C-alpha positions in Angstrom: 92.8 77.9 61.6 89.6 79.9 61.9 89.6 83.1 64.0 88.0 82.7 67.4 86.1 85.1 69.6 88.8 84.8 72.3 91.4 86.0 69.8 89.2 89.0 69.0 88.7 89.8 72.6 92.5 89.6 73.2 93.0 92.1 70.3 90.3 94.4 71.8 92.2 94.6 75.1 94.5 97.0 73.2 91.6 99.5 73.2 91.6 101.6 76.3 88.5 103.2 77.7 88.9 107.0 77.0 90.5 108.7 80.0 91.3 105.4 81.9 94.2 103.0 81.9 91.9 99.9 81.7 90.6 98.4 78.4 87.1 98.2 77.1 87.0 94.4 77.6 87.8 94.5 81.3 85.3 97.3 81.8 82.6 95.2 80.3 81.9 97.4 77.3 82.3 94.4 74.9 79.2 92.2 75.4 79.5 89.7 72.6 81.7 88.7 69.7 80.4 86.5 66.9 82.3 85.3 63.8 80.8 83.7 60.8 81.2 83.7 57.0 80.0 87.2 56.7 82.6 88.7 59.1 83.0 89.7 62.7 80.2 91.1 64.7 81.0 92.9 68.0 78.3 94.0 70.4 79.1 97.0 72.6 77.3 98.3 75.7 78.5 101.7 76.6 77.8 102.8 80.3 74.6 104.8 80.8 73.8 104.2 77.1 76.2 106.9 76.0 76.5 106.6 72.2 79.4 109.2 72.2 81.7 106.5 73.6 81.3 104.2 70.6 82.2 107.1 68.3 85.3 107.7 70.2 86.6 104.1 70.3 85.3 102.9 66.9 88.5 103.8 65.0 90.6 102.0 67.6 88.4 98.9 67.4 88.7 98.8 63.7 92.4 99.2 63.8 92.7 96.4 66.4 90.6 93.9 64.5 91.2 94.6 60.8 94.6 92.7 60.6 93.3 89.6 62.3 93.4 86.7 59.8 89.8 85.7 59.0 88.2 88.7 60.6 86.4 89.7 57.4 83.9 92.6 57.4 83.5 94.2 60.8 80.1 95.1 62.2 79.7 97.1 65.4 76.4 96.8 67.2 75.5 99.1 70.1 73.1 98.1 72.9 71.4 101.3 74.0 69.3 101.5 77.1 65.9 103.3 76.6 65.5 106.8 78.0 63.4 105.7 80.9 62.5 107.8 84.0 64.7 108.1 87.1 63.8 107.2 90.6 60.7 108.9 91.8 61.1 112.4 93.4 60.1 116.0 93.1 60.8 117.8 89.8 64.3 119.3 89.6 64.9 123.0 90.1 65.7 125.3 87.3 69.4 125.5 88.3 69.7 121.7 88.3 68.0 121.5 84.9 70.5 124.0 83.5 73.4 121.8 84.8 71.9 118.8 83.0 71.6 120.7 79.7 75.4 121.3 79.7 76.8 118.2 81.4 74.8 115.1 80.6 71.3 113.9 81.0 70.1 111.6 83.8 71.2 108.0 83.4 68.6 105.8 81.9 67.3 102.6 83.5 68.5 99.8 81.3 66.2 97.1 79.9 66.8 93.4 80.2 68.6 93.7 83.5 71.6 95.4 82.1 73.1 98.8 82.6 72.6 101.2 85.6 69.7 100.5 87.9 68.2 102.2 91.0 68.7 100.7 94.5 65.3 99.4 95.7 63.9 101.7 98.4 66.4 104.5 97.7 64.7 107.6 96.2 67.7 109.9 95.4 71.5 109.2 95.0 74.0 112.0 95.2 77.7 111.4 94.5 80.3 113.6 96.1 83.6 113.7 94.2 86.8 115.7 93.8 89.4 116.0 91.1 92.2 115.5 93.6 92.8 114.4 97.2 93.2 116.7 100.2 90.3 119.0 99.5 88.1 117.7 102.4 85.7 115.7 100.2 84.9 113.0 102.8 84.4 115.6 105.6 82.0 117.5 103.3 80.2 114.2 102.3 79.7 113.2 106.0 78.4 116.6 107.0 76.1 116.9 104.0 74.6 113.5 104.8 73.9 114.7 108.3 72.5 118.0 107.1 70.2 116.2 104.7 68.4 114.5 107.7 66.2 117.6 107.7 64.6 116.4 104.4 64.3 112.7 105.0 66.1 109.4 105.8 69.7 109.4 104.8 72.4 106.8 104.0 76.2 107.3 103.4 78.2 104.9 101.2 81.9 105.3 101.7 83.2 104.2 98.2 86.7 105.4 98.9 88.1 101.9 99.0 91.8 102.8 99.4 91.2 105.5 102.0 87.9 104.9 103.9 87.4 107.6 106.4 83.7 107.5 107.2 84.1 105.2 110.2 86.5 107.7 111.8 84.4 110.8 110.9 81.1 109.2 112.2 82.6 107.5 115.3 82.0 103.9 114.1 85.5 102.5 114.0 85.6 98.9 115.0 81.9 98.3 114.2 81.1 95.1 112.3 78.1 95.1 110.0 76.0 91.9 110.1 76.4 89.8 107.0 73.8 87.1 106.4 74.3 83.7 104.9 73.0 85.0 101.6 75.6 87.8 101.6 73.2 90.6 102.6 74.9 93.4 104.6 73.2 95.4 107.3 74.5 99.0 107.4 75.7 100.6 110.6 73.6 103.3 112.2 75.4 106.5 113.3 74.0 109.9 114.2 70.7 109.1 112.7 72.0 107.9 109.3 72.8 104.5 107.8 76.3 103.9 106.5 78.6 101.3 105.0 82.4 101.5 104.4 85.4 99.4 103.4 86.8 100.4 106.8 84.4 98.0 108.5 85.9 95.0 106.6 89.6 95.5 107.1 91.9 95.8 110.2 92.6 99.3 111.3 95.6 100.9 109.7 95.9 98.0 107.2 96.5 99.2 103.7 94.2 98.1 100.9 96.5 96.8 98.1 94.1 95.6 95.4 94.0 95.6 91.7 91.1 97.2 89.8 88.9 94.1 89.4 88.9 93.5 93.2 87.9 97.1 93.8 85.1 97.0 91.3 83.9 93.7 92.8 83.7 95.2 96.3 81.8 98.3 95.0 79.3 96.0 93.3 78.8 94.2 96.6 78.0 97.6 98.3 75.6 98.5 95.5 73.7 95.1 95.3 73.9 93.5 98.7 73.5 96.2 101.3 70.0 96.3 103.0 69.6 100.1 102.9 65.8 99.9 103.5 63.8 103.0 102.7 66.0 106.1 102.1 65.2 109.5 100.7 68.9 110.2 100.1 72.0 108.1 99.7 75.2 110.1 99.6 78.2 108.4 97.9 81.7 109.5 99.0 83.8 108.7 95.9 87.5 108.3 95.8 89.5 111.4 94.6 90.2 111.6 90.9 88.7 109.4 88.2 89.1 105.7 88.1 87.6 102.2 88.5 85.2 103.0 91.3 83.6 105.9 89.5 83.1 104.0 86.3 81.7 100.9 88.1 79.2 103.1 89.9 78.1 104.8 86.7 77.8 101.4 84.9 75.7 99.8 87.7 73.9 102.6 89.5 71.4 105.2 88.6 72.6 108.5 90.2 70.5 111.7 90.4 73.6 113.8 90.2 77.1 114.6 91.3 78.7 117.3 93.5 82.3 118.5 93.0 84.3 119.6 96.1 87.3 121.8 95.6 89.5 124.3 97.4 89.9 127.9 96.2 93.5 127.8 94.9 94.2 127.5 91.2 96.1 124.2 91.5 93.0 122.5 92.9 90.6 124.2 90.5 92.6 122.8 87.5 91.3 119.3 88.6 87.6 120.5 88.8 87.4 120.3 85.0 88.3 116.6 85.1 85.6 115.9 87.7 83.0 117.7 85.7 84.1 115.9 82.5 84.0 112.6 84.3 80.4 113.0 85.3 79.5 114.2 81.8 81.2 111.2 80.2 79.2 108.7 82.2 75.9 110.6 81.9 75.5 111.9 85.5 74.2 115.4 85.9 76.4 117.8 87.8 74.3 119.3 90.6 77.0 121.9 91.5 80.3 122.8 93.0 81.3 123.4 96.7 84.3 125.5 97.6 85.8 124.1 100.8 88.4 125.7 103.1 87.3 129.1 101.8 88.7 131.6 104.2 89.7 131.3 107.9 88.1 133.4 110.6 90.1 133.6 113.9 88.0 132.4 116.8 89.9 134.9 119.1 89.9 138.2 117.2 87.5 137.6 114.3 90.1 138.5 111.7 89.4 136.8 108.3 92.3 135.3 106.3 92.1 133.7 102.9 94.6 131.0 103.5 93.9 129.3 100.2 92.3 132.3 98.5 88.6 132.6 98.0 86.1 132.9 95.1 88.0 130.5 92.8 85.3 127.9 93.1 82.5 130.3 92.2 84.5 131.6 89.2 85.1 128.1 88.0 81.4 127.1 88.4 80.5 130.1 86.2 83.0 129.2 83.5 81.7 125.6 83.4 78.1 126.7 83.6 77.2 124.6 86.7 75.5 125.8 89.9 77.8 127.1 92.7 76.4 125.6 95.9 78.3 127.6 98.4 81.5 128.0 100.5 82.6 126.1 103.6 85.0 128.1 105.8 88.3 126.8 107.1 87.5 126.3 110.7 89.6 124.2 113.1 86.6 122.7 114.8 85.5 121.0 111.6 88.6 118.8 111.7 88.6 118.3 115.5 85.0 117.2 115.6 85.6 114.8 112.8 88.6 113.3 114.5 86.3 112.7 117.5 83.6 111.0 115.4 81.0 113.7 115.7 80.9 115.9 112.6 80.4 119.6 113.2 76.8 119.5 111.9 76.0 117.2 114.8 78.4 118.7 117.4 77.7 122.4 116.7 74.2 122.7 115.2 74.2 126.5 115.5 77.6 127.2 114.2 78.1 129.3 111.0 79.8 126.3 109.2 76.8 124.1 110.1 74.5 126.7 108.6 76.6 126.6 105.4 76.2 122.9 105.2 72.5 123.1 105.8 72.1 125.7 103.1 73.9 123.5 100.6 71.8 120.5 101.7 68.7 122.6 101.0 69.9 123.3 97.5 70.6 119.7 96.8 67.3 118.6 98.2 65.5 120.9 95.7 67.8 119.8 92.9 67.1 116.1 93.1 
């Protein structure tokens, strides 16, 4: 019997996307398989038009297909998106340009309706990520979104599907976004920003037990079907680590850049490299690194204690040649205000920590 395209696709499911447990077929890298008398033709569409990916997986594809009866000569064709411009905005600062030189160029806008695209009406998109959990990434993302209000209209997309915390941090638990008959979602307004989160669509304290395809489908809904309106900045709160959500966003969404959040101790800094490599792999510029929980100052006596150490984030940023955006101190009121649904940038506008967030927001505004 003649070889079929389904049999080739089944064989290609043995080829994992580098750095992930899922295969290139389920990630949508394989766009077409054609078999004729001349052999087998496979069309590949790497995310963000990154030709490096094809070079990495080519030997594995050849190994998976060569022994199939009737495969014949193998031809790999790559669909590359043109290097078009990004969403409109001011020219990047010198520091941001340096980060792009070392860690990926801005994602191209794909032709023919494929590949990453901008969100209509959204001028700049900033992804906040961490190599591991427990570093305060969501708290940083929420406060950065509020600090960016100085520079324009802001939205926050809580893409942490398994642990959505934005509704708690911004005091919107129990809110129910309006969903129209054509599946358009209206974001919730909170503290002067627009926001959307998985937390609005599940019962409180109910765990999200989903496989990867369901997660990527939800993220696609948030990208394509939320009525953000006109925004100057959309902040993405990514899940910790590297996985389906990050790759789905990179495949479908043009992002101006990513921010890595870490704590000072060495065990956390070891994961920074993974986060930087992840952004580089999907073609998203790294705008810089934030060192969170960097030193605790006693509110009673003023004594400073480096609970988790200090300076590790700045050192790592230097080694990786990415901008160091600043330190956020370990202050009890940051957590307590977040628990009450009013982040510290809103609750204590004159506090030293708020000033730190505002300084970082200023750097990011210039960078994008």
